[in-house]
N, C-alpha and C positions, 0 to 999 in steps of 0.2 A: 968653262961654258959648255952646256950640254944641249945637243940638238937631237930632237926626236922626229922621225918622219911620221906624219899623220895621213892615213888614207882618207879619201874623200868620204867614204862611208864607214864611219866608226862603228856602227851597229853591226857590221859583219865581223869585226874583230874585237869585241868587248872583252873576252876572256884574256886575250894577249895584252891589250892596252891596259886592262886593269891591273894585271899582274906586274906589268913593267912599271907602271906609275907607282904601284905600291913599293916595289923594290927601290925605286929612285927616291921617292919622298921620305922613306925611312932612313936610308943610309946616307942621305946628303947632309951637308954641313949647315946648320941652322944659322940665320942671319947672313950668310955669304952665298947661299945657293941662288942660283938664277936659272930656273927651268925654262927652256924656250922650245917652241914648236915652229918650224919654219917650212915653207914650201921648197922642196928640192926639185930643181929642173929635171923634167922626165924625158924631154927629146923634142921633136918637132910638133908645135901646137897645130890644132885643127884650123881650117880657115874661118870657122865660125867663131873661134876663140880669138883669133887675130882681129876679125871684124868687130867683135864685141869690145875689145880693149881699144881699138882704134877710135872708137866713138868718144873716148875720154882722153883724147890727145892733146887737149888745150890747157889742162891744169893738172898738176902733180896730185893734189888733194883728191880731185875727182877720180883719178886713176886708182890710187891706192885704196879708195873706198869702194871699189869694184872688185869683189872676191875673185881671185884668179888672175889679177893684173899687177904689173910692176912697171915702175917708171925709170927712164934713162934720161938724165938731164942733158948730157952731151954725148949724143950718138957719134960713132965713127962714121963720117959722111960717106966714105967710099963703099961702106958695106950696108948702109941704111938708105933706101930710097925714100924720097919725100921728108927727110928729116923727121921721121916718126919718133915719138917719145914713150908712148904707152904700149907695152907688150904683155903677152901672156906670160904668167909666172912659170909655166912649164918650159919656157924658153931659156937656154943658157945664154946670157948676155956678156959673157967674158970677152968675146971677140967683137961684139957689136957696140959696146958702150965703153967710154973711157973709165979708167980705174977709179973706184970709190964714188962713182955717180949713180949707182943704182939704188932705188927706193922700193924696197920690198919687205916692208914691216913684218916681224914675227910676233906671234903670241908668246908672252912670257909671265912668269910667275916668281915672286920673291916671298919667301916665308919670313914674316916679321916676328912671330911668336909661335913657338912649336913645342910646348913642354910635353914631356912623355906622359902616357896614361898612367894614372895612379894604380897602385896595387889593389887587388880586390878587397883584401882585409886590411885597409889602411886605418891607422889608429885615428879614431874621431873623438877620443875622450878629451875632456877640458884640459888634462894635463899635457896633451900634445901641442897645445898652443894653436895658432891660426894656421893649421895645415891647409894647403890649397888642394881641393879635390879636383881632379882632372879626368873627366870621362869622354872627352871628345878632343881630337886633334886633327890638323893644327888649329890654333885659336885665332890667328891674325895673318893674312896674306894680302899681298898687293898684285893685282893683274894688270897687265898691259895688253889689251886686246885689239885685234883688227876686226873691223866691221864685217859681220857675217861669218866669221870663222870661229867654230866652237873651240873651247878650251876645257880640259878635264882635270878636276882636282880630286884627289883621293882623301876621303875623310874615314877616320877610324873611331869607334865608340866601343867602350867597354864599361859595363854596369858594375859598380863597386857595391860592396855589402854595407848595410846599415846607413844608408845615405839619409841625411837629416830630413825631416818632414815637419812642416808647419800646416797645421789644420785649423781653419777658422769657420766656425759654425754660425751662419747668417740666417736668422729665423723671422718669419712672418709672425708678428705678435698681435695680430688682429684678434678679436674676441673669439672667433671661431677655432683658433689654434691653442686655446688654453689647455686642453687635456694633452696636446702634443708636448707643450712646453714642459709640463709636469713629468711626462715620460723621458723627455731628453735630460731633465735634471737628474732623475733617478739612474739613467744609463750613462751619465757623463763618465763616471769612474770606470765602468766596464769598457766604454769606448776607448778611453786612454790606455787601459790595460791590454786591450786587444791590439791597438796600434803598436804598442811597444813590444809585442811579440814579433812585429814585422820589422821595426827599427827602434833602437834604443834612444835615438836622437829625435825625440817627439815633443812637440809643443802643441797647445790647444788654446783657442781664443773664441770669444762669443760676442755677437752683436745682433741687433734686432731692427725691424723697420715696420712702419705702417703706411703713411702716404703724406703727400704735400699738405700743408696746413693752409688750404685754400678751397673755396666753393669750386666745382661741385665734388670735391674729394673727401672734404670733412665738413661737419656741421660747424658753422662759424658763430652760432649764438654763444653768449658768454658762458652760460651754464654748461653747454655742451662741450666747450673748450676746456672746461674744468673737469667734467665728468661725462664723457661721450657715452657711456653705458654703465650699467651697474657694476660696481667693484672693479672699475677700469681707471687707468691713469690717463693723464691729458695726452692727446695724440702728438706724434713727432714723426719726422721723416725717417731719420736713421740714427742709431746710437750705437757707438762703440763701447759697449759695457765691459768687456774685458780683453785688453790686448794679449798677444799670444804669451802663454806661460806653460811651465812644465809642472806646476802645482795642479793636481787634478781636483783636489779638495775646493780650491777657489773657484774653479769652473762650476762645480756642483752647487755651491752656495749661491753663486751669482745668478745662475738660471733659475733656482727656486725662488729667489727674492725679488727677481724682475717681475714687473706687472704687465698684464696685457692691456691694450687700448683698443679703440674703435674708430672706424671711418664710415663714410656714407656710401661710396660706390663699391662694386665688387673687385675690380682690378686693384692691385696694390703697387706700392712704389719701390719694387725690388730692384729695378735698375738703378735708381739714385743710390741705393744702399750698395749695390754690387760695385759700382764704379768707385765709391769712396774706399771699400775694402781693398780694391786692386791697387789704387794709386797712392793711398796715405801711407806715410812711414809710421804714423802713430799706431798702426795695426801690429807693428813689430816684426815684419818679415825679415828673416836672415838673408844675407846676400848669397849664400850657399845653401840651398834647401830645396826640396820639392814642395812647391806651394799649392795647397788645395783649399778651395772654398766650397762648403756645402751650403746651398741655398735651399731652405725648406719652406714650403708654402702649400696652400690648398687653393690658391686664387690665381687668376690670370695677372698679367703685368701691364702696367702703362709704359708707352714708348714715345720717342721723339715725335713731337707735333701735338700730342694730347694736351700738353700743358697750355696750349694757346686758348683752350676753352675756359682757362682760369685767368686768362690775360698775361700768361708768362710765355713770352715769345724768344727771349734770349737763348740761343743754342747752348748746349752744355759744353764747357771748355775743357772737360777731362782733367781737372785739377782737384787737389785736396781742399775741402772747405770744412773741416772739423774744428770746433772750438776746443778749449782746455778740458771741458767736460765730456768730450767725445760726441757732441751732437752736431748733426749736419746743419749748417747755417745758411745755405743757398737754396733750399727747397722752393721758396717762393720767387727766387730771382733767376734760376736757370731751368730750362726745360728738362724733361727727362732724357737721358742718354739714348742714342740710337743703338740697334744691334750691331752696326758696323763699328761704332765707338767702343762698345764693350769688347768685341772681338780684337780690335786693334790693341786696346790696352792690356788684355789678357795675353796677347802675344808678345807685346813689348816687355811686360813684367814677368812673363813665363809662368802664368798661373792656370792650374787645372780647376774647372769649375764642375761640380757635381750637382744637378738639379734633382733634389730629393722632394718629390711632389705627390699629392694625392691622385688617386686614380682618375678623378673626373677631369683633371687638367693634364693628364700624362701626354696625350696626343700633341697638345700645343707646345709643351716643353721638349718633347722628342724632336719636333720640327725646329725648334730654337737651338738645340744642341747641334743639329747639322750645320748651323750657320756661325757656330761659335767654335773655333779651333780648340782642341784639348778639352772638350767638354763632353759630358754624359748625362744620362737621365735615368733614375730609378724611381720605383713606385713605393710609397710608405703605406704600411698597413694602418690599421685603426690606432689611433693615439701614437703613431710613430714607434711602435714597439720593436720594429725590425731595423732601426736605424744603424745598430752596431753591425749587424750582418751585412747590411747594404753597403756601408761605408768600407767594410773589409773587402767585400767582393769588388766594389768599384776601384779601390786602391790597387788591389792585385791586378786587375785589368789595365789600369794606368801604368803601373810599374813594369809590367811585362810587354808593354807596347812601346815601340820606338817609331815616331813619325817626324820626319824633317819637314819644316816649313821654312819659308824665308819672307823677308820684308825687303822690297827694293826702295831705296832712297834716291831721290832725284828723278830725272826724265824716265818714262817707261820704255826704255830702249833695250832692255835686257830679258832674256828668257833663260830659265833654269829648268833642267831636267835631272832626274835622280835615276841611278842603276845600281842594283845590288842583288846578291844571291841570299841575302840575310844570313842565317847560320849554315845553311846548306853550302859548304864550300865546293862540293862536288857537282853542284847544279849550275847551269848557265845563268849569268845575270839577266835580270829582266828589268824593264822600266817601272819603278815604283819608288815611293818615298817612305814607305812604311814596312815594319816588320813586327810580328807577334811572337809571342812565346820566349821573350828574352828573359834570362835568368841571371842571378848574380855570377859574375865572372865570365859571361858570354861576350865575345867580341864580335862586332859587325862592322864590315866596310862598305862604304858607298863611294861610287863614282858620280861626282856632280859635274854635269856639263853646262857650261855658261856661254851664252852667245850674246854679243852686242849687235842688235838688229839696226842700230842707227847711231847717229853722233849726237851728242847733246849740244845745246845751243849755248853761246856765251861761256864756254869752258865750264858748265856746271859740273859739280862733283857727283860722282855716283858711287854707291856702295850697296852691298848686300849683307844682311844679317841672317845667316841659316842658324836655326835653333832646334834643339831636341826638347824644348820646353824645360830644360834644366840648365844647359849651357849652350853657348852660341859661337859661331865662326864668323868673324867680322872680315868681310872682303872689300878692300878699296879697289876701284876700277877706273882705269884711264883707257880712252879709245884712241887708236891711231886715226886721227881725222885730218891731220895736217902734216905735211912733209917738213923735214928740218930745214930744207933749202927755201921754204916760204917764211920762215920766221924771221923777224927783224934781227939784223945783225949777222945773218948767215952769209958765208963767203960767196961772193960773186953777185949778191942781191943788191940791186940798184934801184932807187926810186927816181921817177921822172927820167928814165934813161933815154940816151940818144937812140939806143936799139929799139925803143918803143915810142919813137917820135915824141918824146918827152910828154907822153900822154898815158903812161903806165909804168909798172914796175917790172923790171927784168929780174926773173926768178926761176930757178930750176930750168934754165935753158929756153924759157918761153916768156911771152909778155902778158902780164896781167893788167888789163886795160882799166882806166878810170871810167866813172859813169859817163855815158853818152859817146865814149870812144870804143872802137872795135876794129877788127882786122888783125891780121898775124903780127903786125908791127904797130897796132893801134893807130894806124895812119888815117882812119876815117872817123868821122864825127856825124852824129845824127842831126846836128844842127845846120851843117853846110856840106852837102855831098859833092864830090868832085866826080863830074860826069866822066872824066878820063879813066877813072878806075872802078866806077860802079859796074861796067859792063864786062868784067873778068869772069865770064860764066864758067870758063873751063875750070876754074877754082871751086866751083860749086857742084861739080859733076863727080859722082862717086863711081870709081872704077871705069868700066867701059860704057856706063850709062850716058845716054844723051840727054836725058831730062835734067833740067836744072833744079836742084834742091828737091829731088825725087818727086817733082810735080806737087809738092806740099808747102812750097814757100817761094820766096823771092831772093835773088842773089844781089847783095849790095856790098861793094868794096871787097868782093871775092870771098864774102861770107854769107851763109844762108840765114835769112830771117824767116822762121817758120810761121805758118798760119796756125790759128787757134780756132777752129770751127765751132766748138761748143766747150761747156765747162767740164764735160766727161771725156774730152779728146784732148790729150796733151801731146802735140806733135813736137818732137825734139830730135836731137842728134846733129852731128856736124853737118849732115846733108839732109836733114829733115826726114830721114829714113825711118824713124821710130814713131810709134803712136801708142801712148800709155792707154788709150781707150781698149786696146786688145788685151790689157791686163785686168780690166775691171769685171768683177763678177756681175753678171746682168741682174742678179737678185738683189744684191746690196750696194753695188757700185763702188765697193772697196777695192783698192788695188791688191791683187793676189790674196784676197779675203783676209789680209793682215798676217798672213803665214809665209810670206815670201817677198821677193823684190822684183820689181819690173825691170827687166833687162830688154831695152828697146820695146818690143811688143809681145814679149813672152815672159812668163813668170818663172823665176828661179826660186823654188820653194826651199824653205828652211828644213832642216833635218827633222823627219817625222811626219812631213806632209807631202801630198802629191795631188795631181789633177791639173787641169788646164788653168785653173784659178787657185791652185793650192787649197782647194776647198776640202780635201779628203785626207784623213790620216793614213800613213803608210800601211802596207799589208802586215807589218810586224805586230801591230796591235791585234790582229787577228789570230795570231799564233799562241796557243795555250802555253802557259808557263811549263817549260821542260819539254814542250812540242817542237816538231820540225816544220810541218806543213801548216799553211794558213787554213783556218777552219777545219782543222784535223783531216784535210783531205776530202771532206764531205760537203763542200760548199764553195762559195766565192766570196771574196772580200770586197765590199762596196763601201768606199768612204769610212773605213775603219770599223764596220759592222759586218758580221757573217750573214750571208743569205743561204740557208741550208738547202740541199738538194735531195732528191730521192734517187738512190743508185741501187740498181739490181733489185728493185722492188722493196727496198729498206728505206724508211724515213728517218732523218736525222734532225735533232734539235739541240737547243742549248746555246750558250754564249759563244762557244767554239765549235758548235755542231758536233759536240761530243756525246750527246745523248742519243741512245738507240733503245726504243722500248720494245722492238720486235726482234732484236738480235738473238740468235739462238747458239751463237758460238762465242768463243773467246773466254776471258776471265770472268766476265759478268755471269755466264751460265755456271762456270766452274765454281764460283764462290756463293752462288744464289742459295743453295739448299742449306749450307753451313750457316750463312748469315741468318736465314729464315728460322732455323731451330735454335741457334745459340742466342739470339736476341729476343725472339718472339715466342719460342717454344712451339712452332708451327712448321708445316711443310712435310716433305717426304721423310725427312730424317728426325722428326720429333720423337721425344722419349729417349730411350737408351742407345738408339742408332746415332743420336747426336754426339756421342762421346767419341765417335770415329774422326769427328772434325778436328783438324790440327789448328785451325784458325780461330782467333778469338777476336771478333770485331769489337771496336769501341763505339758505344752509343753516344752521339752528341745531338744537340738540339737542331742545327742546321748544317748542311753540306756545302753552302755557297762558298764559305772561306776555303774549303778543300779543293773545290772546283778551280777557284782562283789560283790555288797553288799549282795546278796542273794535273789534279787527280782525275781519274776516268770515272764518270758517273754511270751507274747501272740502276735501272728501274724495272720492278716486276709487280704483277698483280697476284695476290694470294687468292687461290681458288676457293678457299672455304669461306671467306668473308668479303671477297670482292674489293679488299682494301690493297692500296699501292704502298710498296715498301721500297726505299732507296738506299744505296750504299756506294761508297767510292773505293777505289784501290790506287795506291801510289807506289811505285817502285823507289825503294831506299837503297842507294848505292853502297852507303856505308855498311849496312848489315846484310846487303844482298837479299832482302826480303821485301814483301809487299806490306804497306800499312793500309788496313781495311777499317774504314769507319761508316757507321750506319746511322740513319736518321732514327732517333730513338722512338718516334711516334709515326705509326702508319697514318696514311691519308685515305680515309674511308668516305664512300658516298653517303649522303644524308639517309638515315634510315626511314622506314615506312611507319608513321605515327598513327597506330590503330586507335589509341584512345582519343586523339585529336579527331579522327575521322568520325568516331561515334558521336562525340559532343557536337561535331560539326553538323551531323545529319539531324540530331535532336534540335539543335539550334535552328536549322533551316525549317523543320516541320513547325516549330513554335512560331517562327518569323511568318511563315506562310498563313498559319491559323490567324495570327494577329492581323495580318494584312487583309484576310477575307472578312473578319469581323469589322474592320475599319471601313472596307468597301461597302459591306451591308448596311452599316450605321449611316453611311453618306447617302446610299440609295434611299432608304426608308425616310430619312429626314427630308429629303427633297420631295418625295411623294407626299408626305404629311403636309408640307408647306403648300403644295398645290392643291390638295383637297380643302385645306382651310380657307385658301384665297377663293376658291370656287364658292364655298359656303357663304362667305362674307359677301361676295358678289350677288349671290341669289337673295340673301336676307335684304340687301339694300333695294332690290327691285320689287319686293313683296308689297301689296296694297291691302291694308286691314279694314274690316267693316267698322263704322264709327258709331253704330246704334248701341243703346244701353242693353244690358242683360236683363231680361224680365225677372230673373230669379234673384238679382242683386238687391239687398236691403242695407242701407247705410247703418251704421252703429249708432246708437243713442244711449245717453247716460243722464240720469236724474239724481241731483244731490240737494235734498231738503235742508233749509237752514233751521236749526233748532230754535232759534229766537222767534221764527214766525210759524212755528208748528201749528198754532190755532188759527 
């Protein structure tokens, strides 16, 4: 049996602990190894530690659930005053407790399955049979944890060559994607050939989706269900057209022959299809493979809750519902899956998702990829002609990245943290769950810290699955929540014992009273109080205090009954000396902000947290990777964030206060001119003088990843164009040189738009002219109306003469009748 001493602050000894655990875990005998971490007595405990443990002196389980405390069932009376049972773990109880009666549980781990890592060039040909590919070890362990005490597991990962890849192309086949479908069919063979240059173990599948067959998603008229649009097939939700196959020609023919369809609204049913592809065995996923789904669309997605507008209220059950023809049969019975359900199933089945979308919906799917683990987003160009290059690029990103995630099963009483130096063995470990730039044959080690923050109820089982999205580690967890002497059948344990007035169980050297009974010997009952023993106030006074029950309770039967003034004040303790109200964050009323445990009236924060209410992350998160001082020594760390300061007239900025725009000394200035001329052909050394520079910076799109690795950021403004250029430098211990990387594009202020100004002036003149004409027209119209109104008024008032005009002669006409001419 192996014992390791673990310091209270593991973060101060990461390299030592990491190497020690690595050596132990590699060389130990599998199936028989039991690794333990126990508290070693350090000497005389402080008065505060003694007082803290003394508050849990009535029950063994309460004592061992308090970090730093141990239980003695039968103390040696001559050496222990007051028959105390709960002591600080730092105290050596050899001379204070009877032999074999100390309960001080250890953290322990037993490896159940620990197969060695596979060789990089393992034979994966069909002739090799069902060879097991192992990239992660150990595969299965069992932990026995003590509440609040972290335990560390060493995990190893090695990427092997030619790992099998299953790629399923899931395509939106609404009418708007017809041209893209034709392009994918033509590029299918090229896609397969390109992927086979990356791995020979490659298979390809194809499926398509439209939307639910219900209003308002599709037109429900009979003729529209048969022919939703010209040259279209009837609508459907999802169809598995081609399960995974290694025959490229079948893929090409299938995509060519499948028809497009149509629906009514803009969003599509991609989530329904995506869930079926992930969970259905009919897709043909291999047990051991890198599983990739490419979801190609130009539209938004419908999600959980939207089905209600069609009367579909049943939540998705995350199960497979494909018929023998590969059609999804529950589209009108189950609502769309939620984002959380998609993420949970993708993690469970270890599937990578690539959202290949058109430019107009890129932003939406970029945000979606942030919420789905192991997913990414790329933009398709016109007719999806860049699909091969995009898939290759995304695959290389996926295969070169290592990211550990975990699923906690059972009560949420577990916390998990990851530490690693990735491939840089000479660099100190940092808290991170991911590494980039992983290549075939590279080996990476992680230190996984697991802490049980509480005890499960009713002996619920807890376990963790840690996965790399290829393989996983299964960790079974039990928590020391009960002492062995409290279990039925334990030696010396007696129910209805005479020592407990037949009103309790005698166990672990103390009485565990039944309901409504209390007192050290369960001699009191809440139904009938004996006045002769109610007034034993001296038993309710702590130390030299004169107040009974600390002034926050009443003494009954020599035991304190604490007051409860409000729902936010939880007064407790043997002498009512504790108030959990002092542990509640005034902002959210949560005990210790959920990041610690309330010890009487003060918070004991979990590792990585600090502050009165454990509301702040420790200063360690303010230390740049590879750095020593918090905030690079140029600021203060407040709740895990750097507040940069101005020192000696120099202003600093950046995540770790590592940026300095005005610094004129150091390596930033030393490398500035060479970076400027090498990358941009500008600056003091441009031209032939640039050949004197021995450094060759690497141009990259963004420097954020380099800064996160601990690189120093430098920023300068080019005098000729007033543009800012940035670069980083990072010392590489292996080569004893500096790695210099520069942002490939300068950040320039917006230029002066002369043409825009000219057209703007012309437009302004025209606008003023038009405005003047409009105002003139309005004024003249108003004036004309006034003059006409005046004329009408004067005409009505005029009095005309009624006499005849003497010059007027009426018209006369004579028409003789020919019949009466004579």
